[in-house]
C-alpha positions as CSV (number, residue, x, y, z in Angstrom):
1,M,87.2,96.4,113.0
2,P,88.0,99.4,112.4
3,G,88.5,100.9,115.9
4,R,89.8,104.2,115.1
5,L,88.8,106.7,112.8
6,A,89.7,110.1,111.5
7,I,86.3,112.8,110.9
8,F,88.2,116.2,110.2
9,D,86.0,117.5,106.6
10,D,82.2,116.5,106.2
11,I,81.8,119.5,103.8
12,S,81.7,117.0,100.9
13,F,79.6,114.7,102.5
14,K,76.9,117.1,103.4
15,E,76.8,118.1,99.8
16,D,76.4,114.8,98.6
17,A,73.9,113.6,101.1
18,K,71.9,117.4,101.2
19,S,68.6,116.0,99.9
20,L,68.5,113.1,102.6
21,I,69.6,115.7,105.7
22,K,66.5,117.2,106.9
23,N,67.9,118.6,110.6
24,D,71.8,119.3,110.8
25,M,72.3,119.2,114.5
26,I,75.8,119.1,113.9
27,Q,76.1,122.5,111.7
28,K,80.3,123.2,112.0
29,L,82.2,120.0,112.9
30,N,84.6,119.7,115.8
31,P,87.6,118.0,113.9
32,K,88.8,114.6,115.1
33,Y,92.3,113.4,113.6
34,N,91.9,110.0,116.2
35,L,88.6,109.1,117.2
36,P,88.0,105.9,119.4
37,P,85.3,104.3,120.4
38,T,82.8,105.9,122.8
39,L,83.5,109.9,121.6
40,P,80.8,111.3,119.5
41,I,80.7,110.7,116.0
42,P,78.2,112.2,113.5
43,A,76.0,110.2,111.7
44,L,72.9,110.7,109.1
45,L,70.2,108.6,110.5
46,N,67.1,107.1,108.3
47,N,64.9,109.9,110.0
48,G,66.7,112.9,108.5
49,N,69.1,113.9,111.3
50,Y,72.4,114.4,111.0
51,L,73.9,114.5,114.8
52,Y,76.9,113.4,116.8
53,T,76.1,109.8,118.1
54,H,78.3,107.4,120.7
55,F,80.5,105.4,119.0
56,G,79.7,102.2,120.2
57,Y,76.4,100.5,119.7
58,L,73.8,99.7,122.6
59,P,70.4,98.3,121.8
60,S,67.9,99.7,123.8
61,W,67.1,97.0,125.7
62,A,71.0,97.0,126.8
63,K,70.9,96.4,130.4
64,D,74.7,98.1,130.7
65,K,77.6,99.6,128.9
66,K,79.6,95.8,129.4
67,S,77.3,95.0,125.6
68,M,78.7,97.8,123.9
69,N,79.7,96.9,119.9
70,I,81.8,99.2,117.8
71,N,81.3,96.7,114.6
72,A,78.6,94.2,113.6
73,R,79.3,91.7,111.0
74,S,77.6,91.9,107.5
75,E,77.3,88.1,107.4
76,S,75.3,87.7,110.1
77,I,73.3,91.2,111.3
78,F,69.6,89.7,110.6
79,E,70.5,86.7,112.5
80,K,71.7,88.3,115.8
81,Q,69.1,89.7,118.4
82,T,71.3,92.4,119.0
83,F,71.6,93.7,115.8
84,R,68.1,92.7,113.3
85,D,65.7,94.9,114.6
86,S,68.3,98.0,114.1
87,F,69.4,96.8,110.7
88,R,65.6,96.6,109.3
89,F,64.5,99.8,110.7
90,R,67.3,102.1,112.2
91,R,70.3,102.2,109.5
92,C,72.6,105.0,109.1
93,I,75.6,106.3,107.1
94,I,78.6,107.3,109.1
95,P,80.9,109.6,107.1
96,I,84.7,109.9,107.6
97,N,88.0,110.8,106.4
98,G,89.6,107.4,107.1
99,F,90.5,105.2,109.7
100,Y,93.3,103.3,111.0
101,E,94.3,99.6,110.8
102,W,97.8,98.3,112.4
103,K,100.4,95.9,110.6
104,V,101.7,93.1,112.7
105,E,104.9,92.1,111.8
106,D,107.3,90.2,114.4
107,K,105.3,91.1,117.2
108,E,105.8,95.2,115.7
109,K,102.5,97.1,114.8
110,T,102.5,99.3,112.5
111,P,99.9,102.3,112.0
112,Y,98.4,102.7,108.5
113,F,95.7,105.4,107.3
114,V,93.1,104.3,105.0
115,K,91.3,106.4,102.8
116,D,89.4,106.9,99.7
117,I,91.5,107.5,96.5
118,K,89.6,110.1,95.0
119,N,86.6,111.6,97.0
120,E,87.2,113.7,100.8
121,Y,85.4,111.0,102.9
122,L,84.1,107.2,103.2
123,A,80.6,106.8,103.9
124,L,80.0,104.0,106.3
125,A,76.9,101.8,106.1
126,G,76.2,101.4,110.2
127,I,73.0,101.0,111.9
128,W,72.0,102.9,115.3
129,D,69.4,102.7,118.4
130,E,68.6,104.7,121.6
131,Y,69.8,103.7,125.0
132,F,69.3,105.3,128.3
133,D,72.4,106.5,129.6
134,I,72.1,106.2,133.6
135,E,74.8,108.4,134.0
136,L,74.1,111.3,132.2
137,N,70.2,110.6,132.9
138,M,68.9,110.7,129.4
139,K,68.7,109.0,125.8
140,I,71.4,108.6,123.8
141,V,72.0,107.7,120.0
142,T,74.6,104.6,119.7
143,T,75.9,103.5,116.6
144,A,78.0,100.9,114.8
145,I,79.8,100.2,111.9
146,I,79.2,97.4,109.5
147,T,81.9,95.3,108.7
148,C,82.5,92.9,105.5
149,D,85.7,91.2,104.3
150,A,88.5,93.3,103.6
151,N,89.7,93.5,99.6
152,E,92.9,92.2,98.6
153,K,94.7,95.7,99.2
154,L,93.6,96.0,102.8
155,G,94.0,92.2,103.5
156,E,97.7,92.4,103.7
157,I,97.2,94.2,106.6
158,H,93.7,93.6,108.4
159,H,91.3,90.8,107.3
160,R,87.6,93.1,107.9
161,M,87.1,96.5,106.3
162,P,84.0,98.6,107.0
163,V,81.4,98.4,104.4
164,V,81.6,101.6,102.5
165,L,78.1,103.0,100.6
166,E,78.5,104.7,97.3
167,K,76.9,107.8,97.2
168,K,74.5,106.6,94.8
169,D,73.2,104.0,97.4
170,F,72.6,106.5,100.3
171,A,68.5,106.6,99.7
172,P,68.1,103.1,99.3
173,W,70.6,102.0,102.3
174,L,68.6,104.6,104.5
175,Y,64.9,103.9,103.3
176,S,64.7,100.7,101.2
177,D,61.9,98.3,102.9
178,N,63.3,95.8,100.3
179,L,65.8,93.8,102.5
180,Q,67.3,92.1,99.8
181,E,68.2,95.7,97.9
182,V,69.4,96.2,101.4
183,N,71.6,93.4,102.0
184,S,72.9,93.9,98.4
185,L,74.4,96.9,99.5
186,L,76.9,95.2,101.8
187,K,79.8,94.6,99.5
188,I,83.9,94.6,100.0
189,Y,84.8,98.0,98.5
190,A,87.1,98.1,95.5
191,N,90.8,98.0,95.9
192,E,91.5,100.8,93.7
193,K,89.3,103.0,95.2
194,L,91.2,102.7,98.5
195,E,94.6,104.3,99.5
196,L,96.7,103.2,102.4
197,Y,99.9,104.4,104.0
198,E,102.0,104.2,107.1
199,V,101.5,107.0,109.3
200,S,103.1,108.1,113.0
201,S,103.3,105.8,115.9
202,N,101.7,108.9,117.9
203,V,98.1,107.5,116.4
204,N,98.7,105.0,119.1
205,K,98.0,107.2,122.1
206,V,94.3,107.7,122.1
207,L,94.4,111.1,123.4
208,F,96.6,112.4,120.6
209,N,94.5,114.6,117.9
210,E,96.9,115.9,115.3
211,K,96.5,116.7,111.8
212,S,99.8,115.1,111.8
213,C,98.0,111.6,112.4
214,V,97.0,111.1,108.7
215,E,100.1,112.7,107.2
216,K,102.2,110.0,105.7
217,I,105.5,109.2,106.5
218,E,107.9,109.1,104.0
219,K,110.2,106.5,104.5
220,T,114.0,107.1,103.4
221,Q,115.1,104.4,100.3
222,V,118.2,102.1,101.6
223,G,121.4,103.3,100.3
224,Q,120.1,106.8,99.4
225,Q,122.8,109.3,99.9
226,T,122.7,112.9,101.7
227,L,124.3,116.0,101.5
228,F,125.2,116.1,105.3
């Protein structure tokens, strides 16, 4: 995946990407602690626009929204007709504060929040295109997150993870014409750079959008004594 995100503070990202942002169309972010597909998600496009986009990629030639993709696999992105033109010409950076994955044990699904262990955000590699939305009677920018194999730490929960870009790779990802260089940026994020912890099952409710979504659940140790 991921299919559920948290983006509530983009100040650090905008500072790190200020030389690349030509037009900040978002200004003040609308905090989302539990953002599902189809809702607006911020993205910095390779035309310099930082704006809200439709979380769910639709190529310009798509007949309807049934062909929407929220993720694109890094291993085959250049081979698939749906993604290859956007990979070559329409790349973007999607800043998030973290994402959710669910650990499945004995048919029970436990939500975990995944974030950078030091930075305040994760800069995800993405692609974009413009799609004419018949319902809105206008063109919209749609985006997908590029994924790769999960690192060892996250692999205990899910086998895939988003491609995370380092600050030094922002410009090459957005603007390089060297596809070999671009492809080299699609790598697995290091174990030691990620933190993940269990969070409230309220995250399972798509409409639940509270700060508590990203707060760690402290489990009481087995056999721990209490005063009451």
